[in-house]
C-alpha positions as a printed Julia matrix, in Angstrom:
138×3 Matrix{Float64}:
 125.06  114.1   65.89
 121.99  115.97  66.94
 120.29  118.15  64.41
 119.55  120.81  67.09
 121.98  122.9   69.2
 121.94  122.2   72.92
 119.63  125.15  73.81
 117.05  124.12  71.15
 117.1   120.5   72.2
 116.77  121.44  75.89
 113.72  123.56  75.03
 112.12  120.8   72.92
 112.59  118.28  75.65
 111.16  120.57  78.3
 107.93  120.84  76.39
 107.18  117.12  76.59
 104.52  116.7   79.2
 104.56  113.84  81.69
 100.78  113.94  82.6
  97.53  115.21  81.18
  98.81  114.41  77.68
  96.43  114.44  74.69
  96.17  110.67  74.57
  95.29  110.62  78.32
  92.7   113.31  77.77
  91.14  111.29  74.96
  90.8   108.19  77.12
  89.56  110.1   80.19
  86.97  112.07  78.19
  85.64  108.82  76.65
  85.56  106.96  79.98
  83.67  109.83  81.67
  81.22  110.06  78.8
  80.5   106.34  79.27
  79.73  106.79  82.97
  83.02  105.68  84.36
  84.43  107.79  87.27
  88.12  107.74  88.01
  91.04  109.36  89.77
  93.99  110.77  87.91
  97.7   110.15  88.69
  97.15  108.61  92.12
 100.52  108.9   93.98
  99.51  106.3   96.51
  99.84  103.5   93.9
 103.02  102.27  92.28
 103.85  104.15  89.03
 101.3   106.88  89.6
  98.8   105.4   87.12
  97.29  107.82  84.59
  93.77  106.66  85.42
  92.57  104.8   88.46
  89.09  103.28  88.64
  88.68  102.25  92.33
  85.23  100.75  91.8
  86.76   98.18  89.35
  90.11   97.94  91.22
  91.74   98.73  87.83
  94.35  101.17  86.67
  95.05  102.44  83.16
  98.43  103.51  81.84
  98.26  105.53  78.65
 101.77  105.09  77.29
 103.64  106.88  74.48
 105.04  104.28  72.02
 108.49  105.86  71.91
 108.97  106.57  75.63
 107.7   103.29  76.83
 109.28  101.01  74.19
 106.21   99.7   72.37
 107.87   96.66  70.68
 106.8    95.98  67.04
 105.13   99.45  66.72
 106.06  101.67  63.8
 106.12  104.66  66.13
 108.87  103.14  68.28
 112.22  103.63  66.47
 115.51  103.7   68.23
 117.2   107.17  67.84
 120.16  107.24  65.5
 122.23  109.68  67.68
 123.27  109.38  71.26
 122.42  105.79  71.06
 123.82  104.57  74.43
 121.87  107.34  76.25
 118.53  106.5   74.66
 118.94  102.7   75.0
 119.65  103.13  78.66
 116.79  105.58  79.31
 114.22  103.68  77.32
 115.07  100.28  78.59
 114.95  101.53  82.17
 111.53  103.0   81.53
 110.38   99.59  80.24
 111.86   97.89  83.35
 110.1   100.32  85.68
 106.81   99.89  83.8
 107.02   96.02  84.3
 107.89   96.44  88.06
 104.98   98.82  88.58
 102.61   96.46  86.85
 103.96   93.58  88.98
 103.52   95.61  92.24
 100.05   96.7   91.29
  99.07   93.07  90.57
 100.47   91.98  94.01
  98.24   94.61  95.55
  95.17   93.15  93.74
  94.92   95.77  90.96
  94.25   94.93  87.35
  96.35   96.91  84.87
  95.44   97.97  81.41
  97.86   99.62  79.05
  96.63  101.77  76.17
  99.25  102.73  73.63
  99.46  106.03  71.95
  99.24  104.29  68.47
  95.89  102.65  69.61
  94.45  106.2   69.84
  95.19  107.23  66.27
  92.01  108.43  64.54
  91.57  105.32  62.33
  91.54  102.9   65.29
  90.42  105.16  68.3
  86.85  104.21  68.4
  87.65  100.48  68.29
  90.17  100.8   71.04
  88.0   102.85  73.29
  84.91  100.56  72.67
  87.17   97.56  73.61
  88.39   99.39  76.79
  84.93  100.15  78.0
  83.76   96.55  77.17
  86.63   95.26  79.19
  85.88   97.41  82.12
  82.12   96.43  82.16
  83.18   92.82  82.26
  85.08   93.34  85.57
């Protein structure tokens, strides 16, 4: 049973952004400050990657732990209500993510996934530093 009525739940869900999220903005701001130039949400590529670095033939997906099924993460917990709906929705998202990554690889693109939990304040600098190091190695 949902703790919100249908109208409140609908409003809450409508406020969830699909692009230009806070985690994406953190990564983009850092990359730009390090001299990396990128495109955002390029519709020409499978999965419309959050960040596209053409010079490095690399794309970055900044994924929410819940929405993209970050296995083993404390922020990914299966909902206790409407279980079948959520399992179907989240599993389909994970399958779509894998398909997009495979398609990008077949097109010669490298894929990096940054998880929302990796951008929490206590580990953010380490994550972003490793990301820029990885890009500079390419």
